[in-house]
C-alpha positions in Angstrom: 117.3 61.8 179.1 118.3 59.3 181.8 120.4 56.3 181.2 120.0 52.9 182.8 122.9 50.7 183.8 123.1 47.2 185.1 125.9 45.4 186.9 127.0 43.9 190.1 128.4 44.7 193.5 130.8 42.3 195.2 129.0 41.6 198.6 132.0 39.6 199.8 134.3 42.6 199.5 131.6 45.0 200.7 131.0 43.0 203.9 134.7 42.4 204.5 135.3 46.2 204.3 132.4 46.9 206.6 133.6 44.4 209.2 137.1 45.9 209.0 135.7 49.3 209.9 136.4 51.0 206.5 135.7 54.7 206.8 133.0 54.6 204.1 130.5 52.9 206.4 128.3 54.4 209.0 125.1 53.6 210.9 122.3 56.2 210.8 120.0 57.2 213.7 117.4 54.8 212.2 119.7 51.9 212.8 120.4 51.2 209.1 124.0 50.8 207.8 125.1 52.9 204.8 128.1 52.8 202.6 129.4 56.0 201.0 130.4 55.4 197.4 131.9 57.0 194.4 130.5 56.3 190.9 132.5 57.0 187.8 131.2 56.9 184.2 134.1 56.1 181.9 134.5 57.8 178.5 134.9 54.4 176.9 133.9 50.9 178.1 136.7 48.8 179.5 137.8 45.4 178.0 134.7 43.8 179.5 132.2 46.4 178.3 131.8 48.1 181.7 131.0 51.8 181.5 130.5 52.6 185.1 132.7 51.9 188.2 131.6 51.8 191.8 134.1 52.2 194.7 133.9 52.9 198.4 134.4 56.6 199.3 137.0 56.9 202.1 137.0 59.8 204.4 139.8 62.3 203.6 141.9 61.4 206.6 141.7 57.7 205.7 142.2 57.8 201.9 145.9 57.2 201.9 145.6 54.2 204.3 142.5 52.6 202.6 143.2 53.5 199.0 140.8 52.6 196.2 138.4 49.9 197.1 136.4 48.8 194.0 133.2 47.0 194.8 131.4 46.9 191.5 130.9 47.9 187.9 128.0 48.3 185.4 127.3 48.2 181.7 125.0 50.5 179.8 121.6 48.7 179.4 120.2 48.0 176.0 116.6 49.1 175.3 115.6 45.4 175.9 114.3 44.7 179.4 116.8 42.8 181.5 115.7 39.4 183.0 114.8 39.4 186.6 117.2 37.4 188.9 115.9 34.1 190.2 114.7 34.1 193.8 117.1 32.7 196.4 117.0 29.0 196.9 115.8 27.5 200.2 118.7 26.9 202.5 120.9 29.5 200.8 123.3 31.3 203.2 121.8 34.4 204.7 124.1 37.5 205.1 124.2 38.7 208.7 125.1 42.3 209.4 124.7 42.3 213.2 128.4 41.8 213.8 129.5 45.0 212.0 131.8 47.2 214.0 129.8 50.5 213.6 
């Protein structure tokens, strides 16, 4: 049976790593940018109740230089449906990805 998790990814860290040419990022032939990630399910939740950790997956030759870059975490979802996030407010800052180095 599948399990559902909910959590967050730090877009600030993710964009900063993308702009600094972290080896986990690539651009596909279709023009879309992708981030390679590692996902770990912990045996026991951490002190905040997170059971799942997301980090960028560095290329082998870059691992020692880049180290572990944690970008998010998740909790195991209850059977109750989670509330949908509110739509972005007018005038909110848009995230531009056209200045990425890849």
